[in-house]
N, C-alpha and C positions, 0 to 999 in steps of 0.2 A: 427444507423448511416446511412448515405446516400449510394448510389450505383451509379456506372457508367456502361456504356455499356462494352462489353468484351474488347475493345481496350482502354478503359479509356478516350474516347474522349468526351462523352456526359453524363451529369448527368441524371439519370433515376429515382432517388428517393432522396428526401430531399435535394434540392439545398441549399447551404450556400453562403452568400454574405459577403463581407468585413465588412459591418456595423453590421452584426449579430455577428461576432467575436468581434468587438470593443465594442458593447453593452454588450456582455457576460463578457468581461474583466472589463468594468466599474462596472457592478453589483457585480462582485467578489471583487472589491476594495471598495464597499460600496457606490458607486455613482449610483443614479437613472438614468438608461439609457434613460428614458423618460423625464428627467429634463431639465431645461433651465438655462442659465447663463445670467446675465444682461450685456449689452454692454454700452460703454461710452455715446452713444446717446440715452439711455433709452429704447432700443428695447431688444429683447431676442434672444439669440443664442442657438440652440439646440445641445445637446451632440451627437445626432445621427439623421440621416434622418428619422429613424423610429418614432421619437417623433414629427415630423412636420406633423400635420394632413392636411396641405394645399397641400401636394404633395403625390403621390402614388408611393411607392417603393416596389419592390418585396422583400420578406424576408422569410427565413427559420426558423426564430425565434431564441430565445436565445439557446445556445448550452448546454442545461441542462444535456445531457448525459456525458459531460466531466467536469462538475462542481462538486466539492467536497462539 
């Protein structure tokens, strides 16, 4: 798991972001976190910003260490 500084103010090892948690939950539910959903206008909506290759988001990755 990650670590913070002595006062717990700054992440110093393995930062985790909200989309990392959401993608981990999706995967546990059997949903591909890199998948897309069709929209009524024929475009695609991403389950997670991690799936959208047109944008760059920071990520700590899926939380494999807490998955059973």
